[in-house]
C-alpha positions in Angstrom: 101.1 77.8 96.1 98.9 80.2 94.2 100.5 83.2 92.4 99.3 86.7 93.3 97.9 87.1 89.8 96.0 83.8 90.0 94.5 85.0 93.3 93.4 88.2 91.7 91.9 86.4 88.8 90.0 84.1 91.0 88.7 86.9 93.1 87.4 88.8 90.1 85.8 85.6 88.6 84.1 84.8 91.9 82.8 88.3 92.3 81.4 88.2 88.7 79.4 85.0 89.2 75.6 85.4 88.8 73.8 86.3 92.0 72.2 83.3 93.7 70.9 85.0 96.8 70.6 88.4 98.5 74.1 88.3 99.9 75.6 87.9 96.4 74.1 91.2 95.3 76.8 93.0 97.4 79.5 91.5 95.2 78.7 94.2 92.7 79.6 96.8 95.3 82.9 95.1 96.0 83.7 95.0 92.3 83.0 98.7 92.0 85.1 99.5 95.0 88.1 97.5 94.0 87.7 98.6 90.3 91.2 97.6 89.2 91.9 93.9 89.3 95.6 94.0 88.6 98.7 93.4 90.7 99.2 97.2 90.8 96.2 97.8 93.0 97.3 98.1 96.6 93.8 97.3 97.8 94.4 93.7 96.8 97.4 93.3 99.0 95.1 91.4 101.5 95.4 88.5 99.1 99.0 88.0 100.2 97.5 86.5 103.5 95.3 84.1 101.6 96.6 80.7 100.6 93.8 79.0 98.6 90.9 79.6 96.3 88.5 78.5 99.0 89.9 81.1 101.3 89.2 83.8 98.7 85.6 82.7 98.3 85.2 82.6 102.1 86.6 86.1 102.4 84.1 87.4 99.9 81.2 85.5 101.5 82.2 86.8 105.0 82.3 90.3 103.7 78.9 90.0 102.1 77.5 88.5 105.3 79.0 91.3 107.4 77.4 93.9 105.1 74.0 92.3 105.6 74.5 92.1 109.4 76.3 95.3 110.2 76.1 97.8 107.4 74.1 100.9 108.3 73.2 102.7 105.0 72.0 105.7 106.9 75.1 106.2 108.9 77.9 105.1 106.6 79.0 104.7 103.0 79.3 101.2 101.5 82.8 102.0 100.2 84.0 103.0 103.6 82.6 99.7 105.0 84.3 97.6 102.4 87.6 99.5 102.8 87.5 98.9 106.6 86.9 95.2 106.0 89.9 95.0 103.6 92.1 96.8 106.0 91.1 95.3 109.3 89.1 92.2 108.5 
C-alpha cells in the first residue's frame, strides 16, 4: 500500500511532467490551485481514497478532460471548478 506522502509526491511529479497535449496544459492550473504539496494540505485528502499510482494519474487526466468538456471560463473561475472536482468528483 502506498503511503500518503508517496501519493502526494507522485501527484506532484505527474502534474509537473511536460505537456504532451492540450489537456495537459491544465495541469499547471491544478498545481497553482493545490500550491502546497505536503501532508498538511487538507486539499490533498482526496488521495486517501486512491490506492495506486495509476489511479492518481487517472484522477488528474479525468479532471483535465472535465475542464475541457465542462469548464465555462465566462461563467466560473478555474479554481472553483478544480475545488468542486476535488470535493465532489
